[in-house]
C-alpha positions as CSV (number, residue, x, y, z in Angstrom):
1,M,-41.5,3.1,-15.1
2,T,-38.2,2.4,-17.2
3,I,-38.2,-1.2,-19.5
4,A,-38.1,-4.2,-17.6
5,P,-34.7,-7.1,-17.4
6,H,-34.0,-9.1,-20.3
7,G,-35.8,-11.8,-18.8
8,G,-38.1,-9.3,-16.1
9,T,-36.2,-9.9,-13.1
10,L,-32.5,-7.7,-12.7
11,V,-29.7,-10.0,-12.1
12,N,-27.8,-8.7,-8.8
13,Q,-25.1,-11.6,-8.0
14,L,-22.6,-9.8,-6.3
15,V,-21.9,-10.7,-2.3
16,S,-23.1,-8.1,0.6
17,I,-21.3,-6.1,2.8
18,E,-22.3,-7.9,5.8
19,E,-22.2,-11.4,3.9
20,L,-18.2,-10.4,2.6
21,P,-15.5,-11.6,5.2
22,T,-17.6,-15.1,5.7
23,A,-18.1,-15.4,2.3
24,L,-13.8,-14.7,1.6
25,A,-12.6,-16.3,4.4
26,E,-14.8,-19.5,3.6
27,A,-13.6,-18.5,-0.5
28,E,-9.9,-19.0,0.7
29,L,-10.1,-23.0,1.8
30,L,-12.1,-23.7,-1.7
31,T,-10.1,-25.0,-4.8
32,S,-9.4,-22.2,-7.0
33,I,-9.5,-21.6,-11.0
34,T,-7.5,-18.4,-12.3
35,L,-10.2,-15.8,-14.6
36,S,-8.3,-15.3,-17.3
37,P,-9.5,-10.7,-18.4
38,W,-11.9,-12.1,-20.0
39,S,-14.2,-14.1,-17.9
40,Y,-13.2,-12.1,-15.8
41,S,-14.9,-9.4,-17.0
42,D,-17.9,-11.6,-18.3
43,L,-17.9,-13.3,-13.6
44,D,-19.0,-8.7,-13.1
45,L,-21.3,-8.2,-15.8
46,I,-23.6,-11.8,-14.1
47,A,-22.7,-10.3,-11.2
48,I,-24.5,-6.6,-11.5
49,G,-27.0,-8.5,-13.8
50,G,-25.6,-6.5,-17.2
51,F,-26.0,-10.1,-18.5
52,S,-28.7,-10.8,-16.8
53,P,-30.9,-12.9,-16.5
54,L,-28.4,-15.1,-16.7
55,T,-26.6,-15.9,-13.0
56,G,-23.9,-17.7,-13.7
57,F,-21.6,-19.6,-16.9
58,M,-23.6,-21.1,-18.8
59,G,-24.6,-25.4,-19.1
60,S,-24.5,-27.1,-22.2
61,K,-28.0,-27.4,-22.7
62,D,-28.2,-23.2,-22.8
63,Y,-25.1,-23.3,-24.2
64,D,-26.1,-25.5,-27.5
65,S,-29.1,-23.6,-27.7
66,V,-27.2,-20.2,-28.5
67,I,-24.7,-21.5,-30.9
68,R,-27.1,-22.8,-33.0
69,R,-30.9,-20.7,-32.4
70,M,-29.4,-18.2,-30.5
71,R,-31.8,-18.2,-28.3
72,L,-31.6,-19.7,-24.1
73,A,-33.4,-23.7,-23.5
74,N,-35.8,-21.7,-22.6
75,G,-36.3,-20.2,-26.1
76,L,-35.1,-17.0,-24.5
77,V,-33.1,-14.7,-26.7
78,W,-29.7,-15.1,-25.9
79,S,-26.9,-14.8,-28.5
80,I,-23.3,-15.0,-28.0
81,P,-22.4,-17.9,-25.6
82,I,-21.3,-16.8,-21.9
83,T,-18.7,-19.7,-21.5
84,L,-15.6,-20.6,-18.4
85,P,-13.2,-22.5,-20.3
86,V,-10.5,-23.8,-18.4
87,T,-7.6,-26.8,-19.5
88,E,-7.8,-30.5,-19.0
89,V,-5.1,-30.1,-16.4
90,E,-7.2,-27.2,-14.2
91,A,-10.9,-29.5,-14.5
92,A,-8.8,-33.3,-13.4
93,G,-9.4,-31.9,-9.2
94,L,-12.7,-30.4,-10.5
95,S,-16.0,-32.5,-9.2
96,V,-19.3,-31.5,-9.9
97,G,-21.1,-30.1,-7.4
98,Q,-18.6,-28.7,-5.6
99,R,-18.4,-25.1,-4.7
100,I,-14.4,-23.4,-6.6
101,A,-13.5,-19.9,-5.8
102,L,-12.5,-17.9,-8.9
103,R,-10.0,-16.0,-9.2
104,A,-8.5,-12.6,-11.0
105,P,-5.8,-12.5,-12.6
106,D,-4.0,-10.7,-10.2
107,G,-4.8,-13.6,-7.7
108,S,-7.2,-11.5,-5.7
109,L,-10.2,-13.6,-5.0
110,A,-12.8,-12.9,-7.1
111,G,-15.7,-14.7,-6.0
112,T,-17.4,-18.9,-6.0
113,L,-18.5,-20.8,-8.4
114,D,-20.8,-24.1,-7.9
115,L,-20.3,-26.4,-9.7
116,T,-22.9,-28.0,-11.9
117,E,-21.2,-29.4,-14.9
118,I,-17.9,-29.8,-16.6
119,Y,-18.7,-30.6,-20.8
120,P,-16.6,-30.7,-24.2
121,Y,-17.3,-28.7,-26.7
122,D,-15.8,-27.9,-30.3
123,K,-15.0,-25.0,-30.3
124,E,-15.0,-24.8,-34.8
125,E,-19.0,-25.7,-34.5
126,E,-18.7,-22.5,-32.5
127,A,-16.3,-20.4,-34.4
128,S,-18.3,-21.3,-37.8
129,L,-21.6,-20.1,-35.7
130,V,-21.4,-17.3,-33.9
131,Y,-18.7,-16.3,-35.6
132,R,-19.5,-17.0,-39.0
133,T,-15.9,-17.3,-39.4
134,A,-12.8,-20.5,-38.1
135,D,-10.6,-18.4,-39.5
136,P,-7.3,-17.8,-36.6
137,A,-6.9,-14.3,-37.6
138,H,-10.4,-13.2,-36.6
139,P,-9.2,-11.3,-32.8
140,G,-12.6,-13.8,-31.4
141,V,-11.6,-17.1,-33.2
142,A,-8.0,-16.1,-32.3
143,K,-8.9,-15.5,-28.2
144,L,-12.0,-18.9,-28.8
145,F,-8.8,-21.4,-30.1
146,A,-6.9,-20.9,-28.0
147,Q,-8.8,-21.3,-24.4
148,G,-9.4,-24.2,-22.2
149,D,-10.7,-27.4,-24.1
150,L,-14.0,-27.9,-21.0
151,L,-16.0,-25.3,-20.1
152,L,-17.4,-25.1,-15.6
153,A,-20.9,-24.5,-15.9
154,G,-22.6,-22.9,-12.4
155,T,-24.4,-20.0,-10.4
156,V,-21.9,-17.7,-9.6
157,R,-21.4,-15.1,-6.2
158,S,-18.9,-11.9,-6.9
159,F,-17.0,-10.9,-4.7
160,G,-17.2,-6.8,-5.5
161,R,-16.6,-5.0,-8.3
162,P,-12.9,-5.5,-10.8
163,E,-10.7,-2.2,-10.0
164,T,-10.8,0.3,-13.5
165,P,-9.7,4.2,-14.3
166,F,-13.6,4.1,-14.8
167,A,-15.1,4.2,-11.9
168,F,-15.6,7.7,-11.9
169,L,-18.2,6.3,-15.1
170,P,-22.1,4.9,-14.1
171,D,-21.1,1.0,-15.3
172,H,-23.9,-1.2,-13.0
173,P,-27.5,-1.2,-14.0
174,A,-29.7,-1.0,-11.1
175,L,-27.3,3.0,-11.4
176,T,-28.0,3.4,-14.5
177,R,-32.0,2.5,-13.7
178,K,-32.2,5.2,-11.1
179,L,-29.7,7.9,-13.1
180,F,-32.6,7.6,-16.4
181,A,-35.7,7.6,-13.7
182,D,-34.1,10.4,-11.8
183,R,-34.0,12.1,-14.9
184,G,-37.6,11.5,-15.5
185,W,-36.9,9.4,-19.0
186,K,-38.9,7.6,-20.1
187,R,-37.2,6.9,-23.6
188,V,-33.3,6.2,-23.8
189,V,-31.1,5.4,-26.5
190,A,-27.9,3.7,-26.1
191,F,-24.6,3.8,-28.7
192,Q,-22.3,1.0,-28.1
193,T,-18.7,2.7,-28.4
194,R,-15.2,0.6,-28.8
195,N,-13.9,3.9,-31.3
196,P,-13.5,7.2,-30.5
197,V,-16.4,9.2,-31.7
198,H,-16.4,10.9,-35.4
199,R,-18.8,13.1,-37.2
200,A,-20.8,10.7,-38.7
201,H,-21.5,8.2,-35.0
202,E,-22.9,12.7,-33.5
203,Y,-25.0,12.7,-36.4
204,I,-26.4,9.5,-35.5
205,Q,-26.5,10.6,-32.1
206,K,-28.3,13.3,-32.5
207,S,-30.8,11.5,-35.0
208,A,-31.8,8.9,-33.0
209,L,-31.7,12.1,-29.8
210,E,-34.4,13.7,-31.3
211,T,-37.1,11.0,-31.0
212,V,-36.2,10.4,-27.4
213,D,-35.7,11.7,-23.7
214,G,-32.2,11.6,-23.4
215,L,-28.9,9.3,-24.8
216,F,-26.9,7.0,-22.7
217,L,-23.4,6.4,-24.9
218,Q,-21.4,4.4,-23.2
219,P,-18.1,3.0,-24.6
220,L,-16.3,-0.5,-23.8
221,V,-13.9,-0.3,-21.8
222,G,-13.1,-4.8,-20.9
223,Q,-10.2,-6.3,-23.4
224,T,-10.0,-4.9,-27.5
225,K,-7.4,-5.9,-29.6
226,G,-4.4,-4.3,-30.5
227,D,-4.5,-1.7,-32.2
228,D,-8.4,-0.2,-31.1
229,I,-8.2,3.5,-29.4
230,P,-7.7,2.8,-25.3
231,A,-9.7,3.0,-23.3
232,A,-8.9,5.7,-21.8
233,V,-7.6,8.0,-24.8
234,R,-11.2,7.3,-26.0
235,V,-12.7,8.0,-22.8
236,R,-11.2,12.1,-23.2
237,S,-11.9,11.3,-26.5
238,Y,-16.0,12.1,-25.6
239,Q,-15.8,14.1,-22.1
240,A,-14.1,16.5,-24.5
241,L,-17.0,16.1,-26.8
242,L,-20.0,16.1,-24.6
243,A,-19.1,18.9,-23.2
244,K,-18.7,21.4,-26.1
245,Y,-21.6,19.8,-28.3
246,Y,-23.8,17.7,-26.6
247,P,-27.3,19.3,-24.6
248,A,-25.6,18.0,-21.2
249,N,-29.3,17.6,-19.6
250,R,-29.8,14.4,-22.3
251,V,-26.7,13.1,-22.3
252,I,-25.1,10.1,-19.6
253,L,-21.2,9.4,-19.9
254,G,-21.1,6.1,-19.5
255,A,-19.0,3.0,-19.9
256,Y,-19.3,-1.3,-20.6
257,P,-17.2,-2.7,-18.5
258,A,-17.2,-6.2,-21.0
259,A,-14.4,-6.9,-23.4
260,M,-15.1,-7.3,-26.6
261,R,-15.7,-10.4,-29.0
262,Y,-15.7,-8.5,-32.2
263,A,-18.6,-11.1,-33.0
264,G,-20.5,-8.5,-36.1
265,P,-24.1,-9.4,-36.1
266,R,-24.2,-12.1,-33.0
267,E,-22.7,-9.2,-30.4
268,A,-24.8,-6.5,-31.8
269,I,-28.1,-8.6,-30.3
270,L,-25.6,-9.1,-27.1
271,H,-24.9,-5.6,-27.3
272,A,-28.9,-4.1,-28.0
273,L,-30.2,-7.1,-24.8
274,V,-27.6,-5.9,-21.6
275,R,-28.8,-2.1,-22.6
276,K,-32.3,-3.2,-22.0
277,N,-30.6,-4.5,-18.8
278,Y,-29.6,-1.5,-18.4
279,G,-32.6,0.9,-19.0
280,C,-32.1,1.9,-22.3
281,T,-35.2,1.3,-24.7
282,H,-33.5,2.1,-27.9
283,F,-29.9,1.1,-29.6
284,I,-28.8,2.2,-32.3
285,V,-26.7,-0.5,-34.5
286,G,-25.1,1.2,-37.4
287,R,-22.8,0.5,-39.9
288,D,-21.1,-3.1,-39.6
289,H,-21.8,-3.1,-35.9
290,A,-19.2,-5.2,-33.5
291,G,-17.0,-6.1,-36.7
292,V,-13.7,-6.5,-37.5
293,G,-11.6,-5.9,-41.4
294,D,-14.2,-7.7,-44.1
295,Y,-15.6,-11.1,-42.6
296,Y,-19.2,-9.4,-41.6
297,G,-21.2,-7.7,-44.2
298,T,-22.0,-3.9,-44.1
299,Y,-25.7,-4.0,-43.0
300,D,-25.4,-7.8,-41.9
301,A,-26.5,-6.8,-38.1
302,Q,-29.0,-4.9,-39.1
303,R,-30.6,-7.9,-41.2
304,L,-30.0,-10.3,-38.0
305,F,-32.8,-7.4,-35.6
306,D,-35.0,-8.5,-38.6
307,E,-35.3,-11.9,-37.1
308,F,-37.2,-11.9,-34.4
309,A,-39.6,-10.3,-33.1
310,P,-40.2,-6.6,-31.7
311,A,-41.3,-8.3,-28.6
312,E,-38.5,-11.2,-28.3
313,L,-35.8,-8.6,-27.9
314,G,-37.8,-5.7,-25.7
315,I,-36.2,-2.9,-27.2
316,T,-36.0,-0.9,-30.1
317,P,-33.0,-1.2,-32.6
318,L,-32.8,2.5,-34.9
319,C,-30.9,0.8,-37.5
320,F,-28.9,3.4,-39.6
321,E,-27.1,3.8,-43.1
322,H,-23.7,4.2,-43.5
323,T,-23.1,8.7,-42.6
324,F,-20.3,11.1,-44.3
325,Y,-20.1,14.4,-44.3
326,C,-21.4,15.7,-47.9
327,K,-19.5,18.9,-49.4
328,A,-21.8,19.4,-52.1
329,C,-24.9,19.7,-48.7
330,G,-22.8,20.9,-46.6
331,A,-23.9,18.9,-44.4
332,M,-23.4,15.2,-43.0
333,A,-25.8,13.0,-45.0
334,S,-26.5,9.4,-46.2
335,T,-27.1,8.2,-48.6
336,K,-31.8,8.3,-48.2
337,T,-30.3,12.2,-48.1
338,C,-27.5,12.8,-49.6
339,P,-28.2,13.0,-54.0
340,H,-24.6,13.6,-54.9
341,G,-21.8,11.2,-55.7
342,S,-18.9,9.9,-53.8
343,T,-16.2,12.7,-55.2
344,E,-18.7,14.6,-53.1
345,H,-18.7,12.3,-49.7
346,V,-15.9,13.3,-47.1
347,A,-15.7,9.5,-45.0
348,L,-12.5,7.9,-43.7
349,S,-11.8,4.1,-42.4
350,G,-9.8,3.5,-39.4
351,T,-7.1,2.3,-41.1
352,K,-7.3,5.9,-43.4
353,V,-7.2,7.3,-39.7
354,R,-5.2,5.9,-38.0
355,A,-2.3,6.5,-40.5
356,L,-3.0,10.6,-40.2
357,L,-2.8,9.7,-36.4
358,R,0.4,8.5,-36.6
359,A,1.9,10.6,-38.5
360,G,0.9,13.5,-35.9
361,Q,-2.3,14.7,-39.0
362,C,-5.5,16.0,-36.9
363,P,-8.3,14.3,-40.1
364,P,-10.0,17.3,-41.8
365,P,-13.3,18.5,-39.5
366,E,-16.3,17.3,-42.0
367,F,-14.8,13.5,-40.2
368,S,-13.9,14.6,-36.5
369,R,-14.6,17.8,-34.4
370,P,-10.6,19.1,-33.9
371,E,-10.9,18.7,-29.9
372,V,-11.6,14.6,-30.7
373,A,-8.8,15.0,-33.5
374,A,-6.0,16.6,-31.0
375,I,-6.3,14.1,-27.9
376,L,-5.7,11.4,-30.7
377,V,-2.7,12.7,-31.8
378,E,-1.5,13.7,-29.0
379,A,-2.0,10.0,-27.2
380,M,-0.7,7.9,-30.8
381,A,2.1,10.4,-30.7
382,E,2.9,9.1,-27.2
383,R,2.6,5.3,-28.3
384,S,5.3,6.3,-30.4
385,A,7.7,8.2,-28.2
386,L,7.1,4.7,-25.7
387,A,7.0,2.8,-27.9
388,Q,10.7,3.6,-29.3
389,A,12.4,3.4,-25.9
390,G,11.5,0.5,-25.8
391,E,13.5,-0.9,-29.1
């Protein structure tokens, strides 16, 4: 038996194949708004149950409770507001009680929303409470400040899944739950990443795998900031790594079809709750989880988990120290297990790794598996060539 979804029920807001022709025809006659890529991915996650127990975009009571208390209005833990922003111009023709059509960024019909509320919100307050900063240089804050000044609330229905190049990876909670059950996995640890997996990641994943039945490696493949490694490149690197260094019968590579908010500790809580919906019982919380720049402390995300009773979260966080390769130990280690000084440690920042890749150099094997490094060097060379060609 797999773990219960957050709130007890796995939400399904997808219109059935039988209902779809009628629903599409009706939606063509409705007033519509076009979703941003961020809101489109939120619609998808609501529809497939990734954001259970949400059945739509949040109303003001849930919104206020989430930003101030990290709970829905009913008291259930939830750390990030899931909202649908619009401009005053877009909202001008809308009224509470009507059904509106939701269009994908390409203009195609994506679903509907039964409008229950149109309300203003304080962007500065949301930024300060959710992101812990109102600095517009923060990518999540910049996105927040650029969006509309009003929020729409209501239950949604989705007409189908967005087309992505990652359809071969399991990204639907009902499917992953079945995969885990078919393998007989009762204890499943999830790992969230938006970066290629390096040796430190591998070390903590395998340490966790020693205590559970299976590992669900679920990289985020939605919208990220421009200088992040593209999702397609990251997926290739995961495939190369898993093919050679992990037991195939104990690992599933999936996809998390979400946009990256870079909300640090609060996003770490969301990532854990979502993986609970996907059927995972444990969740790895590492160094500066979901962080960006120096906006969050190294272990702030891990400390935030301590503010909730285990039963409230319903998924077990596995907290790891910053890990590195120790030349004196001749192995991966952390400050908990290694007695040697930092001069013996190989630990490169993401900035340093990107600089090496841009120069066509592979990171040292103590930091990254050579198969992964080769994929990243090739991808960086392709990106540089395209950039030069566009000048």
